[in-house]
MARTORVO-842040 format. One record per atom (N, C-alpha, C): residue number from 0; atom name; z, x, y. Coordinates in steps of 0.2 Angstrom, whole numbers. Atoms other than C-alpha are relative to their C-alpha. Example, Ala and Ser with C-alpha at 12.3 -4.5 7.8 and 13.67 -1.06 7.14 Angstrom:
   num   atome      c3      c1      c2
     0       N       0       4      -6
     0      CA      39      62     -22
     0       C       0       4       6
     1       N      -1      -4      -6
     1      CA      36      68      -5
     1       C       3      -4       5
//
This chain:
   num   atome      c3      c1      c2
     0       N       5       5      -6
     0      CA     -33     -40     -62
     0       C       2       3       7
     1       N      -2      -4      -6
     1      CA     -35     -30     -46
     1       C       2      -7       6
     2       N      -3       5      -6
     2      CA     -28     -40     -30
     2       C      -5       1       7
     3       N       4       0      -6
     3      CA     -40     -43     -15
     3       C       5      -5       4
     4       N      -3       5      -6
     4      CA     -32     -50       2
     4       C      -7      -2       4
     5       N       5       3      -6
     5      CA     -44     -60      12
     5       C       3      -4       6
     6       N      -2       4      -8
     6      CA     -39     -66      30
     6       C      -5      -5       2
     7       N       4       6      -1
     7      CA     -45     -83      35
     7       C      -3      -2      -5
     8       N       4       2       5
     8      CA     -50     -89      19
     8       C       2      -8      -3
     9       N      -1       7       2
     9      CA     -46    -107      21
     9       C      -6      -4       0
    10       N       6       3      -1
    10      CA     -63    -111      26
    10       C      -6       4       1
    11       N       7      -3      -3
    11      CA     -81    -106      30
    11       C      -1       6      -5
    12       N       4      -5       3
    12      CA     -86     -89      26
    12       C       5       4      -4
    13       N      -6      -4       4
    13      CA     -67     -82      21
    13       C       1      -4      -7
    14       N       0       3       5
    14      CA     -67     -97       8
    14       C      -6       2      -4
    15       N       7      -2       5
    15      CA     -86     -93       1
    15       C       3       8      -2
    16       N      -2      -7       1
    16      CA     -78     -74       0
    16       C       6      -1      -6
    17       N      -4       1       6
    17      CA     -64     -79     -11
    17       C      -2      -3      -6
    18       N       4       2       7
    18      CA     -75     -89     -23
    18       C      -4       5      -3
    19       N       6      -4       5
    19      CA     -87     -76     -25
    19       C       6       7      -4
    20       N      -3      -5       2
    20      CA     -73     -64     -27
    20       C       5      -1      -7
    21       N      -2       2       7
    21      CA     -63     -74     -40
    21       C      -5      -1      -5
    22       N       7       0       5
    22      CA     -80     -76     -49
    22       C       0       6      -4
    23       N       1      -6       4
    23      CA     -80     -58     -51
    23       C       6       4      -4
    24       N      -6      -1       4
    24      CA     -63     -56     -58
    24       C       5       1       3
    25       N      -6      -1      -5
    25      CA     -52     -53     -44
    25       C       5      -5       0
    26       N      -6       6      -2
    26      CA     -35     -61     -40
    26       C       0       1       7
    27       N       0       0      -6
    27      CA     -38     -67     -22
    27       C       6      -3       3
    28       N      -4       3      -4
    28      CA     -24     -69      -9
    28       C      -2      -2       6
    29       N       4       4      -6
    29      CA     -30     -81       3
    29       C       4       0       4
    30       N      -3       2      -5
    30      CA     -22     -80      20
    30       C      -2      -3       5
    31       N       5       4      -6
    31      CA     -24     -92      34
    31       C       8      -3       2
    32       N      -7       4      -4
    32      CA     -10    -102      45
    32       C       1      -6      -6
    33       N      -1       7       4
    33      CA     -13    -119      33
    33       C      -4       2      -6
    34       N       2       0       6
    34      CA     -18    -122      16
    34       C      -6      -7       2
    35       N       4       6      -1
    35      CA     -35    -133      20
    35       C      -2      -4      -7
    36       N       2       3       6
    36      CA     -42    -146       7
    36       C      -4       3      -4
    37       N       5      -2       4
    37      CA     -56    -136       2
    37       C       4       6      -4
    38       N      -3      -3       4
    38      CA     -45    -123      -1
    38       C       5       0      -6
    39       N      -3       2       5
    39      CA     -34    -132     -11
    39       C      -3      -3      -6
    40       N       5       2       5
    40      CA     -48    -138     -22
    40       C      -2       5      -3
    41       N       2      -7       2
    41      CA     -54    -120     -25
    41       C       6       1      -5
    42       N      -5      -3       4
    42      CA     -37    -116     -32
    42       C       1      -3      -6
    43       N       0       5       6
    43      CA     -37    -130     -44
    43       C      -5       0      -4
    44       N       7      -2       3
    44      CA     -55    -125     -49
    44       C       2       7      -4
    45       N       1      -8       2
    45      CA     -51    -106     -51
    45       C       7       2      -7
    46       N      -4      -3       6
    46      CA     -42     -98     -67
    46       C       9       1       3
    47       N      -7       1      -2
    47      CA     -23    -100     -66
    47       C       2       8       2
    48       N      -3      -6      -3
    48      CA     -15     -87     -54
    48       C      -5       5       3
    49       N       8      -4      -4
    49      CA     -34     -80     -48
    49       C       1      -1       8
    50       N       1       2      -9
    50      CA     -34     -89     -30
    50       C       9      -2       3
    51       N      -7       1      -3
    51      CA     -16     -89     -21
    51       C       0       0       7
    52       N       0       2      -7
    52      CA     -12     -95      -4
    52       C       7       4       3
    53       N      -6      -2      -6
    53      CA       0     -86      10
    53       C      -1      -3       5
    54       N       2       3      -6
    54      CA       2     -96      24
    54       C       3       6       5
    55       N      -2      -5      -3
    55      CA       3     -84      38
    55       C      -3      -1       8
    56       N       5      -2      -6
    56      CA      -2     -83      58
    56       C       0       7       1
    57       N       1      -7       0
    57      CA      -9     -68      59
    57       C      -1       3       7
    58       N      -2      -4      -6
    58      CA      -8     -66      78
    58       C       7       1       2
    59       N      -8      -3      -1
    59      CA      11     -62      75
    59       C       0       6      -1
    60       N       1      -8       1
    60      CA       8     -43      76
    60       C       7       3      -4
    61       N      -7      -3       3
    61      CA      26     -39      72
    61       C       1      -2      -6
    62       N      -2       4       3
    62      CA      27     -49      59
    62       C      -6       3      -8
    63       N       4      -2       3
    63      CA      13     -41      50
    63       C       2       5      -6
    64       N      -2      -5       5
    64      CA      22     -27      40
    64       C       3      -4      -4
    65       N      -3       3       5
    65      CA      33     -39      31
    65       C      -5      -5      -3
    66       N       5       4       4
    66      CA      17     -50      26
    66       C      -3       5      -6
    67       N       3      -5       5
    67      CA      10     -33      17
    67       C       5       1      -4
    68       N      -5      -1       5
    68      CA      25     -30       9
    68       C       4      -5      -5
    69       N      -2       5       4
    69      CA      29     -47       4
    69       C      -6      -1      -6
    70       N       7       1       3
    70      CA      10     -49      -4
    70       C       1       6      -5
    71       N      -1      -7       5
    71      CA      15     -30     -12
    71       C       4      -4      -6
    72       N      -6       2       3
    72      CA      31     -38     -19
    72       C      -2      -5      -6
    73       N       1       7       3
    73      CA      24     -55     -25
    73       C      -6       2      -6
    74       N       7       0       4
    74      CA       6     -49     -33
    74       C      -1       7      -3
    75       N       2      -8       1
    75      CA       7     -29     -35
    75       C      -3       2       6
    76       N       4      -4      -5
    76      CA      -2     -16     -26
    76       C      -7      -3       3
    77       N       7       3      -2
    77      CA     -19     -22     -17
    77       C      -4       5      -2
    78       N       6      -4       2
    78      CA     -36     -15     -22
    78       C      -3       0       7
    79       N       5       1      -5
    79      CA     -45     -24      -8
    79       C       3      -3       6
    80       N      -2       5      -5
    80      CA     -43     -31      10
    80       C      -7      -1       4
    81       N       6       4      -4
    81      CA     -56     -42      18
    81       C       4      -2       7
    82       N      -2       3      -8
    82      CA     -52     -44      37
    82       C      -6      -4       4
    83       N       5       4      -3
    83      CA     -61     -59      41
    83       C       3      -5       4
    84       N      -3       5      -4
    84      CA     -50     -70      51
    84       C      -2       2       8
    85       N       2       0      -7
    85      CA     -56     -72      69
    85       C      -1      -6       3
    86       N       2       7      -6
    86      CA     -58     -84      84
    86       C      -6       4       4
    87       N       7      -1      -5
    87      CA     -74     -85      94
    87       C      -1      -2       6
    88       N      -1       3      -7
    88      CA     -68     -92     110
    88       C      -7       2       4
    89       N       4      -1      -6
    89      CA     -84     -95     121
    89       C       2       1       6
    90       N      -2      -1      -8
    90      CA     -84     -91     139
    90       C      -3       5       4
    91       N       2      -6      -6
    91      CA     -92     -82     154
    91       C       7       5       1
    92       N      -5      -4      -1
    92      CA     -80     -67     156
    92       C       2      -2       7
    93       N      -1       0      -7
    93      CA     -80     -69     175
    93       C       5      -7       1
    94       N      -5       7       0
    94      CA     -71     -88     171
    94       C       5      -1      -6
    95       N      -6       2       6
    95      CA     -60     -85     155
    95       C       5       3       4
    96       N      -7      -2      -2
    96      CA     -42     -85     158
    96       C       1       7      -4
    97       N      -3      -7       3
    97      CA     -33     -68     154
    97       C       3      -2      -5
    98       N      -4       1       6
    98      CA     -23     -77     141
    98       C      -5      -1      -6
    99       N       5       2       5
    99      CA     -39     -82     132
    99       C      -2       8      -3
   100       N       4      -7       2
   100      CA     -46     -64     133
   100       C       6       4      -5
   101       N      -5      -3       4
   101      CA     -28     -57     126
   101       C       0      -3      -6
   102       N       0       3       8
   102      CA     -28     -70     111
   102       C      -4       2      -4
   103       N       5      -1       3
   103      CA     -44     -67     106
   103       C       1       9      -2
   104       N       0      -7       1
   104      CA     -43     -48     107
   104       C       6       1      -6
   105       N      -7      -1       5
   105      CA     -24     -49      97
   105       C      -3      -3      -8
   106       N       3       1       5
   106      CA     -33     -58      84
   106       C      -5       2      -5
   107       N       7      -4       2
   107      CA     -50     -51      82
   107       C       1       7      -2
   108       N       2      -5      -2
   108      CA     -45     -34      85
   108       C       7       4      -2
   109       N      -5      -3       2
   109      CA     -26     -29      85
   109       C       2      -2      -7
   110       N      -2       2       7
   110      CA     -21     -40      70
   110       C      -2       4      -5
   111       N       1      -3       5
   111      CA     -33     -33      58
   111       C       1       9       1
   112       N       0      -9       1
   112      CA     -31     -13      63
   112       C       8       0      -2
   113       N      -7      -2       2
   113      CA     -11     -16      61
   113       C       0      -2      -7
   114       N      -1       1       7
   114      CA     -13     -26      44
   114       C      -3       6      -4
   115       N       3      -4       4
   115      CA     -25     -14      38
   115       C       5       8       0
   116       N      -5      -6       0
   116      CA     -12       0      43
   116       C       5       0      -5
   117       N      -5      -1       5
   117      CA       1      -6      31
   117       C      -3      -2      -8
   118       N       3       1       6
   118      CA     -10     -11      17
   118       C      -5       5      -2
   119       N       2      -7       2
   119      CA     -19       6      17
   119       C       5       5      -3
   120       N      -6      -4       2
   120      CA      -2      14      15
   120       C       1      -1      -9
   121       N      -1       2       8
   121      CA       0       4      -2
   121       C      -7       3      -3
   122       N       6      -4       3
   122      CA     -18      10      -6
   122       C       1       5      -2
   123       N      -1      -6       0
   123      CA     -14      26      -3
   123       C       4       3      -7
   124       N      -5      -1       6
   124      CA       1      26     -17
   124       C      -4      -2      -5
   125       N       4       2       7
   125      CA     -11      16     -28
   125       C      -5       5      -3
   126       N       6      -5       0
   126      CA     -23      30     -27
   126       C      -8      -3       1
   127       N       7       1      -2
   127      CA     -38      21     -19
   127       C       0      -9       1
   128       N       1       8      -2
   128      CA     -44       4     -13
   128       C      -6      -1       3
   129       N       6       2      -4
   129      CA     -57      -5      -2
   129       C       1      -4       6
   130       N       0       4      -6
   130      CA     -57     -12      15
   130       C      -7      -2       3
   131       N       6       3      -3
   131      CA     -70     -23      22
   131       C       2      -4       6
   132       N       1       3      -5
   132      CA     -72     -28      39
   132       C      -4      -5       2
   133       N       5       5      -2
   133      CA     -80     -43      45
   133       C      -2       0       9
   134       N       2       2      -6
   134      CA     -91     -40      61
   134       C      -5      -5       2
   135       N       5       5      -1
   135      CA    -105     -48      67
   135       C      -6       4       5
   136       N       5      -4      -3
   136      CA    -122     -44      73
   136       C       0       0       8
   137       N      -1       3      -6
   137      CA    -117     -50      91
   137       C       2       8       3
   138       N      -4      -7      -1
   138      CA    -107     -32      91
   138       C      -6       5       3
   139       N       4      -4      -2
   139      CA    -125     -24      93
   139       C      -5      -3       5
   140       N       4       5      -4
   140      CA    -136     -38     101
   140       C       3      -1       6
   141       N      -3       3      -5
   141      CA    -125     -45     113
   141       C      -3      -8      -2
   142       N       1       6       0
   142      CA    -124     -64     116
   142       C       1      -2       6
   143       N      -3       5      -7
   143      CA    -123     -75     133
   143       C       6      -4      -1
   144       N      -6       2      -2
   144      CA    -105     -80     136
   144       C       4       1      -7
   145       N      -3      -2       3
   145      CA     -99     -72     122
   145       C       3       9       0
   146       N      -1      -9      -1
   146      CA     -94     -54     129
   146       C       6       2      -4
   147       N      -6      -3       3
   147      CA     -77     -52     124
   147       C       0      -2      -8
   148       N       0       2       7
   148      CA     -80     -60     106
   148       C      -4       7      -3
   149       N       5      -6       0
   149      CA     -95     -46     106
   149       C       4       6       0
   150       N      -5      -7      -1
   150      CA     -82     -32     111
   150       C       4       0      -5
   151       N      -4      -1       7
   151      CA     -71     -37      96
   151       C      -4       2      -4
   152       N       4      -3       5
   152      CA     -83     -35      85
   152       C      -2       6      -1
   153       N       3      -8       0
   153      CA     -90     -19      90
   153       C       6       4       0
   154       N      -6      -4       3
   154      CA     -72     -13      89
   154       C       1       1      -7
   155       N       0       0       7
   155      CA     -71     -16      71
   155       C      -5       4      -4
   156       N       4      -4       3
   156      CA     -86      -6      69
   156       C       1       6       1
   157       N      -4      -8      -2
   157      CA     -79      10      77
   157       C       7       1      -4
   158       N      -6       1       4
   158      CA     -63       5      68
   158       C      -3       3      -7
   159       N       3       0       8
   159      CA     -73       5      51
   159       C      -2       7       0
   160       N       3      -8       0
   160      CA     -82      23      55
   160       C       5       4      -1
   161       N      -4      -5      -1
   161      CA     -67      33      60
   161       C       4      -1      -6
   162       N      -5       0       7
   162      CA     -55      25      46
   162       C      -3       1      -6
   163       N       3      -3       6
   163      CA     -67      29      33
   163       C       0       7      -1
   164       N      -1      -6       1
   164      CA     -66      47      37
   164       C       7       1      -1
   165       N      -6      -1       0
   165      CA     -48      46      39
   165       C       3      -1      -7
   166       N      -3       0       8
   166      CA     -44      40      20
   166       C      -6       0      -6
   167       N       5      -1       6
   167      CA     -60      44      11
   167       C       3       5      -5
   168       N      -2      -6       4
   168      CA     -52      60       4
   168       C       6      -3      -5
   169       N      -4       3       4
   169      CA     -39      47      -4
   169       C      -3      -5      -5
   170       N       4       5       4
   170      CA     -52      36     -12
   170       C       1      -6       2
   171       N       1       8      -3
   171      CA     -52      21      -1
   171       C      -7       2       5
   172       N       6       1      -4
   172      CA     -69      16       5
   172       C       1      -5       7
   173       N       0       5      -5
   173      CA     -70       6      23
   173       C      -7      -1       2
   174       N       7       2      -4
   174      CA     -85      -3      27
   174       C       1      -7       4
   175       N      -1       6      -4
   175      CA     -90     -18      38
   175       C      -6      -4      -2
   176       N       4       6       2
   176      CA    -101     -33      35
   176       C      -1      -4       6
   177       N       3       3      -6
   177      CA    -112     -40      50
   177       C      -4      -7      -2
   178       N       5       6       1
   178      CA    -117     -59      48
   178       C      -3      -1       6
   179       N       4       2      -7
   179      CA    -129     -65      59
   179       C       1      -8      -1
   180       N      -1       8      -1
   180      CA    -132     -85      62
   180       C       0      -2      -6
   181       N      -1       3       7
   181      CA    -125     -93      46
   181       C      -1      -8      -1
   182       N       1       9       2
   182      CA    -132    -111      39
   182       C       7      -2      -1
   183       N      -5       5       1
   183      CA    -119    -123      40
   183       C       7       1       2
   184       N      -7      -2      -3
   184      CA    -106    -113      49
   184       C      -1       0       9
   185       N       2      -1      -6
   185      CA    -111    -105      65
   185       C      -5      -4       4
   186       N       5       3      -4
   186      CA    -124    -116      69
   186       C       0      -8      -2
   187       N      -1       7       2
   187      CA    -116    -133      62
   187       C      -1      -5       6
   188       N       2       5      -7
   188      CA    -117    -139      82
   188       C      -6      -1       3
   189       N       8       2      -3
   189      CA    -134    -137      84
   189       C      -4      -5      -3
   190       N       5       5       3
   190      CA    -148    -148      82
   190       C      -4       4      -2
   191       N       4      -4       3
   191      CA    -162    -145      71
   191       C      -5       2       3
   192       N       5      -3      -6
   192      CA    -173    -141      85
   192       C       3       8       0
   193       N      -4      -6      -1
   193      CA    -160    -126      89
   193       C       0       5      -6
   194       N       0      -3       8
   194      CA    -158    -122      71
   194       C      -6       3      -1
   195       N       7      -3       1
   195      CA    -176    -121      69
   195       C      -2       6       2
   196       N       1      -5      -3
   196      CA    -179    -109      82
   196       C       4       6       0
   197       N      -3      -6       1
   197      CA    -166     -98      78
   197       C      -2       5      -7
   198       N       3      -1       6
   198      CA    -172     -97      60
   198       C      -8       3       1
   199       N       6      -2      -2
   199      CA    -189     -94      66
   199       C      -1       6       3
   200       N       1      -6      -2
   200      CA    -185     -78      75
   200       C       3       5      -4
   201       N      -2      -4       5
   201      CA    -178     -71      59
   201       C      -6       2      -4
   202       N       6      -1       4
   202      CA    -190     -61      48
   202       C      -1      -4      -6
   203       N       0       5       6
   203      CA    -187     -72      32
   203       C      -1      -7       3
   204       N       0       8      -2
   204      CA    -188     -87      43
   204       C       3      -5      -3
   205       N      -5       5       2
   205      CA    -172     -94      38
   205       C       7       3       3
   206       N      -6      -3      -1
   206      CA    -154     -94      40
   206       C       3       3      -6
   207       N      -3      -3       5
   207      CA    -143     -83      30
   207       C       6      -5      -2
   208       N      -4       5       1
   208      CA    -130     -94      20
   208       C       8       3      -1
   209       N      -6      -3       3
   209      CA    -110     -90      16
   209       C       1       2      -5
   210       N       0      -5       7
   210      CA    -113     -84       0
   210       C      -4       6       1
   211       N       5      -6      -2
   211      CA    -126     -72       6
   211       C       5       6       2
   212       N      -5      -5      -4
   212      CA    -112     -64      16
   212       C       7       1      -6
   213       N      -4      -1       6
   213      CA     -99     -66       1
   213       C      -3       4      -4
   214       N       3      -3       5
   214      CA    -111     -58     -10
   214       C      -1       8       2
   215       N      -1      -6      -3
   215      CA    -111     -43       2
   215       C       6       5      -1
   216       N      -5      -2      -1
   216      CA     -93     -42       3
   216       C       2       2      -8
   217       N       0      -2       8
   217      CA     -93     -43     -17
   217       C      -1       7      -2
   218       N       3      -8       1
   218      CA    -103     -27     -18
   218       C       3       6       1
   219       N      -3      -6      -2
   219      CA     -94     -17      -7
   219       C       7      -1      -4
   220       N      -6       0       4
   220      CA     -78     -21     -18
   220       C      -2       2      -8
   221       N       1      -1       8
   221      CA     -87     -18     -34
   221       C       0       8       0
   222       N       1      -6       1
   222      CA     -87      -1     -43
   222       C      -7       4       1
   223       N       6      -3       0
   223      CA    -105       1     -40
   223       C      -1       2       9
   224       N      -1      -5      -7
   224      CA    -101       5     -21
   224       C       6       5       2
   225       N      -6      -6      -1
   225      CA     -89      18     -24
   225       C      -2       5       3
   226       N       3      -7      -5
   226      CA    -100      31     -14
   226       C      -3      -4       7
   227       N       3       2      -6
   227      CA    -103      19       1
   227       C       6      -2       4
   228       N      -5       3      -5
   228      CA     -91      19      16
   228       C      -2       2       6
   229       N       2       0      -8
   229      CA     -92      20      34
   229       C      -7      -3       2
   230       N       6       3      -1
   230      CA    -106       9      34
   230       C       0      -6       3
   231       N       0       8      -1
   231      CA    -112      -9      42
   231       C      -5      -3      -5
   232       N       6       3       5
   232      CA    -121     -19      30
   232       C      -1      -9       2
   233       N       3       7      -5
   233      CA    -131     -34      40
   233       C      -3      -6      -5
   234       N       4       6       3
   234      CA    -133     -51      33
   234       C      -2      -4       5
   235       N       2       5      -5
   235      CA    -144     -60      44
   235       C      -8      -2      -1
   236       N       7       0       2
   236      CA    -161     -63      35
   236       C      -5       2       5
   237       N       5      -3      -5
   237      CA    -169     -52      46
   237       C       0      -1       8
   238       N      -1       3      -7
   238      CA    -164     -59      63
   238       C       0       9       4
   239       N      -2      -5      -4
   239      CA    -161     -40      70
   239       C      -4       5      -4
   240       N       5      -5       3
   240      CA    -176     -31      60
   240       C      -5       1       4
//
């Protein structure tokens, strides 16, 4: 059974990815600060040993090498890594506290890069693997009040494209998925009128679902995607078409 590490997998998009990948026959190691009720329920429903939880604060950069080594020792070499964990702190740049900026960049940029460094080393030794970074359409479109978040997601795109060239000759693919506004998660705080307005701007006149993003991740981890690397797969119901 191939192992896939999914960060931020206790809820939302990360949990949807974990569900999908377990269904595709992977063993998923879900990494998050704490085990949610939803994750615990999914672990109970999954085949034995197919969905595992590793508690970890991903903002603890110095401890990331130990996390990678611990997962390798406990479950075996990783085939895939999905860098999904992120914080989306809102705020105008002019009024954001420097500590908020540093916290966001640490979790959204530094943490996935450093974790990937140590996991990719293991993939090299194993003869190949897959890395998927979760970006956002905001990396390309921008959004009022999300300048720092947008910068962090744009950084992942640049990271994806350059790392794909670094490790491609070793049988490792590196891609990004860029979700748009996702139904039931990113838009949960919006009223029906605002949700309808956002959906109306999309070519398909609807919002994408967490399962749509999970399907995109599942495809990039599948053998059918073996010749796809350095790309950004957008899942936004045509909002940026």
